N, C-alpha and C positions, 0 to 999 in steps of 0.2 A: 423220917417219916416217914411212921404209919398208915394203914390202908385209907384211912376217912380222912386223915392232912391231902393222899396223893386225890382223892375224889373231888374233897373241895378246890383242891389248886387248877384238874380239868375243868372242874366246874363253874368254874372263873377268868378264867381261859376262854373259853365256849362261850360266857359272857361277854366280856371284854371286847374277843372275835367280832362281835355278833353287831355290841352298839359301836362299833370305828365301820363295821361296809355298814348300819342305816344309817350312820354320818356323813358315811361318806356318795349314798346313793341318796340323800338331803342333798347334799354340797354339790352335787355332781346336774343333780336337775333342779336348783334351783340357779346355779346358774345359767341351765340350757334358758328358761324363763327369763330370765335377764338380756338379755340374748336377745332373743325374738320377740323385746318387746322393747330393747332399742331399733331393731330395725325395723318395725312398726312404725318407729314414731317417725323416725326419719322418713317414711315412706313417705307419712302423711304428711310433714314438712318438704318432701319434693311435691307434692301433691299441692299442698296451698298455696308453696309459690309460683304453681305454674298457672296455676286460677288467678291468682291478685298480678302475676307478671300481664296476664292476657287480656283480667278488666284494666289495663291500667288500656289498652287501647279503644283508637273507637272500633266502634259500633263494627263497622264494614267499609268497604275497600269509598262506597257512596259517602261517605265521613268522612275518610278520614282527611289528613291536612295535605295540600297540595304541594310543587316547590318554592312557593309561597308562603308555607303557612298558609291557606284561606282554607276554612273546610263548607263542605255540600249541607246544606240540610232539605233531609230525606223526610216526602211533606205524602205521598206516597210510601208502599212499600216497592209497587210498580220499580223503584230505584235501588233497590239492594237485586243482592247477587244471587242467583239466581242457585237454589240447594245446590243443584251439582255440579255448579262453581264453585260450592265454598273449601277453600285451603290458600294456601299459601299463590298468588299472582305470576307471568312468568318472573324470574331477574330478583327474585324476595330471597332469604334464607332465615336462617333462625342465628342470632338474633335482634337481630333487622328487619321483624314483621311491622307492621301500619296500622291494622285493622284485627277484631278479636278472633272471625274466624280461619285465619290465616296457620292458627295453631290443627284448626284439622285433618296437617301434610303429617301431623306427627303421629297420625292412624298408621301409615303408608312407611314411613321410614322410622319410628323410634328415640328419642334421645338414650342415651346412656349414661350414669355419673355410679364412678367408684365409689362409696365411701370408707379410705379406710378402715381397717381391720371390723370391720362391717360382716359387708355384703357390696354387687355391684345390681343397679336397677337398672331399669330403663320402661320407660316414664313414654305414655302413651295418646293420647287427646283426641278425645270424635269430637266436635262443636257439628249440630247443625239446626233448624229452626226446628222450635213446640210456638205450640197455642197455652194461650197461658190458661185456659178451662181442664188442660192436660198437660200441662209440663214435666211427662213419664217420657213422653211417647213422640219420636222427632217427627215431623210432618213436608213430604214433598210440595211443601206451597212453601213460600216471604212470608213472615214475620216480623214485630215487632222484639221478638226477644229470641233469641240464643241462648241453649244449651246445652252447657261441656265437658266432657264427662272426663276428666284425669284416670290413667290407668298404670299402675305405679305397682312393678314387679319384681322382690327380686329371684338375683341366677340363685343363690343357698339350698331357699325357704320356696322358692315356687311356689309362694304365696301372692295375690293379688291385694293394694289397697284400686278403690273409686268410690273419688271425690268425687259428687255434680253441685253445681256450679248456673246458675240462671243471669242473662247479661240479658239486659236492653234499650231500646232504645228511648230517647228522656229525649225533650229538646223542650228550654220556655224560650219564651221571646220576655 
């Protein structure tokens, strides 16, 4: 093998090596993106599940079914729970909440969900009254509308997914 063939062989090996490094780097980056996407999908699913679960409950403790299954109809906001008392009532524990604002208790002690092979996620909920004219701002007065914001934070990624919903009280006769 002469000098020209040796230089060509070395050049081919350098080109092959750089191609392999580029492919490996691209593959690794693709794997990280896939994992981050999977974590994001799980986080959104957990947040939406929490919202659906809470939305299936009564609007307020006053309108929640009693021991006989009867419910009261709220005709005035004065009958509703004070904004400072939103959260679970004495003796209530998750998942046996009976009204929407009981989920405000997740603000104090987040729920932890382990997703095998992906991440451990903490779910935290905040519930408060909002006005229909400005649903982004929690108010310190009783209204016919409550806003729930669910925060899902991964322990590996440290990213937080934030999902909100408005739950309104309607009664038709």
